[in-house]
N, C-alpha and C positions, 0 to 999 in steps of 0.2 A: 579458547577464547574466553576472556573474562566477561562478566555480566555487563560492565560498562561498554566494552567493545561490541557486545552483541546488541545492546540497546542502540548504540550509534549506527551500527550496520542496518538495523531494522528501520530507524528513522530515515536513513538514506534511501532504502528500498521504498519506503512509504511515500517519500517525496517523488521518486521516480514514477511510481505507479500513479500518483496524483497528476503528474504532468502528462502521462500517457492517457489517462482518463479524460483530462481536459482536451487534449488534441483530438481524441476520438469523438467526444461529445460535440465539439464545435465544427467538425468537418461535415460537408454535405452528406446526407444519408448515412448517419452513424450506424454501425453494426451493433444491434442490441445485445447479441450474444457476447461480443467482445466487452461491451460496457458492463454487463453482468459479471463476467469473469474478473475484470479488473476491480470492480467494487468488492467482490468476494475476497480477492487477494488482499486488498487494502484493509478490509475488516479483520481478516485473520492476523495480519501484521499488527494492527491496532490492539487486538486482544492479547497477542503475545507481549507487546510493549507494556500493556497495563499489568500483566502478570509479573513481568520482570521488575517493573518499577515498584510493585508493592512489597517486594522482598526486602 
């Protein structure tokens, strides 16, 4: 997988996690553990994107 493909893949995953995060946060009685896990995944992807884009 090329760097450009990897970046596009990560952007897609980031958007999916953002949608899941929004869905969980807006439902009645959101699960804080799920919110925390999603935020952690989103941050890891953002960090990897930043690293790849600096190359």
